[in-house]
C-alpha positions as MATLAB code, in Angstrom:
seq = 'RLIAEPVVPVASAGKLVGIVRTARLDRTKGSMPVAAIMEPPVALSATEPLEAVSDLREHLDGGPVPVSGPTGRLIGTIPSRETSGNVLRLAG';
ca = [
      60.162    9.725  153.144;
      63.744   10.902  153.555;
      65.169    9.138  150.516;
      63.716    9.727  147.048;
      65.642    6.967  145.252;
      64.156    3.439  144.985;
      67.437    1.862  146.129;
      70.391    3.059  148.162;
      73.873    1.511  147.994;
      75.400    0.687  151.382;
      79.172    0.881  151.871;
      81.457    0.036  154.761;
      85.058    1.255  154.782;
      84.526    2.319  151.158;
      83.505   -1.155  149.972;
      80.003   -1.810  148.618;
      78.381   -4.277  151.021;
      74.754   -4.225  149.887;
      71.736   -2.302  148.715;
      68.573   -1.283  150.533;
      65.273   -0.820  148.734;
      63.586    2.262  150.144;
      60.119    0.672  149.882;
      61.314   -1.999  152.312;
      62.947    0.621  154.498;
      59.624    2.475  154.679;
      57.916   -0.701  155.971;
      60.564   -1.541  158.579;
      60.525   -0.754  162.277;
      63.098    1.808  163.430;
      64.971   -0.537  165.749;
      65.880   -3.082  163.068;
      69.506   -2.952  161.858;
      70.161   -1.979  158.238;
      71.889   -5.323  157.655;
      68.578   -7.098  158.296;
      66.939   -5.526  155.232;
      70.003   -5.248  153.014;
      70.253   -7.245  149.792;
      73.555   -8.524  148.383;
      75.596   -5.879  146.576;
      75.155   -5.388  142.856;
      77.334   -3.027  140.864;
      78.958   -2.427  137.546;
      82.687   -2.557  137.265;
      84.256    0.731  136.231;
      85.564   -1.060  133.130;
      82.159   -2.310  131.891;
      80.527   -0.579  128.926;
      77.715    1.869  129.610;
      75.381   -0.468  127.713;
      75.354   -2.653  130.849;
      73.624    0.098  132.847;
      70.158   -0.594  131.438;
      69.732   -4.148  132.766;
      71.139   -3.350  136.182;
      69.072   -0.169  136.452;
      65.953   -2.255  135.738;
      66.924   -4.672  138.544;
      67.341   -1.646  140.823;
      63.845   -0.330  140.053;
      65.223    2.585  138.046;
      67.495    3.722  140.862;
      71.136    4.740  140.786;
      73.582    2.082  139.603;
      76.587    1.575  141.905;
      79.995    1.481  140.218;
      82.856   -0.351  141.880;
      86.579   -0.477  141.336;
      88.671   -3.648  140.978;
      88.807   -4.200  144.772;
      85.052   -3.779  145.287;
      85.408   -0.214  146.495;
      82.366    1.934  145.721;
      83.657    4.705  143.463;
      80.388    6.306  142.420;
      76.902    5.875  141.049;
      75.281    6.357  137.685;
      72.238    8.528  138.421;
      68.704    7.186  138.508;
      66.299    7.831  135.663;
      64.908   10.814  137.582;
      68.301   12.470  137.947;
      69.976   11.236  134.762;
      70.237   14.811  133.475;
      72.860   15.410  136.145;
      76.445   14.317  135.651;
      78.353   12.667  138.476;
      82.101   12.435  138.337;
      83.516    9.035  139.315;
      86.685    9.125  141.380;
      89.182    6.303  141.069;
];
């Protein structure tokens, strides 16, 4: 497995367009486009309180939580449970 996280955010031109669950990716044939296995995007707004992370992280199977700006641009992720000791800086 190339990706250790349970979910991966997918962006196009900087905008969050979906998420891919790596378990599904592992079961998919190599010729299938990413869009075929992508789920709708889910993210926290940069202005939401950190308390909102818990519910969304649960929905994302403990994976990183995408954070988006006011225009839907992906500005960072809150690390997964496995990497939560690391600090990621969000750029605006």
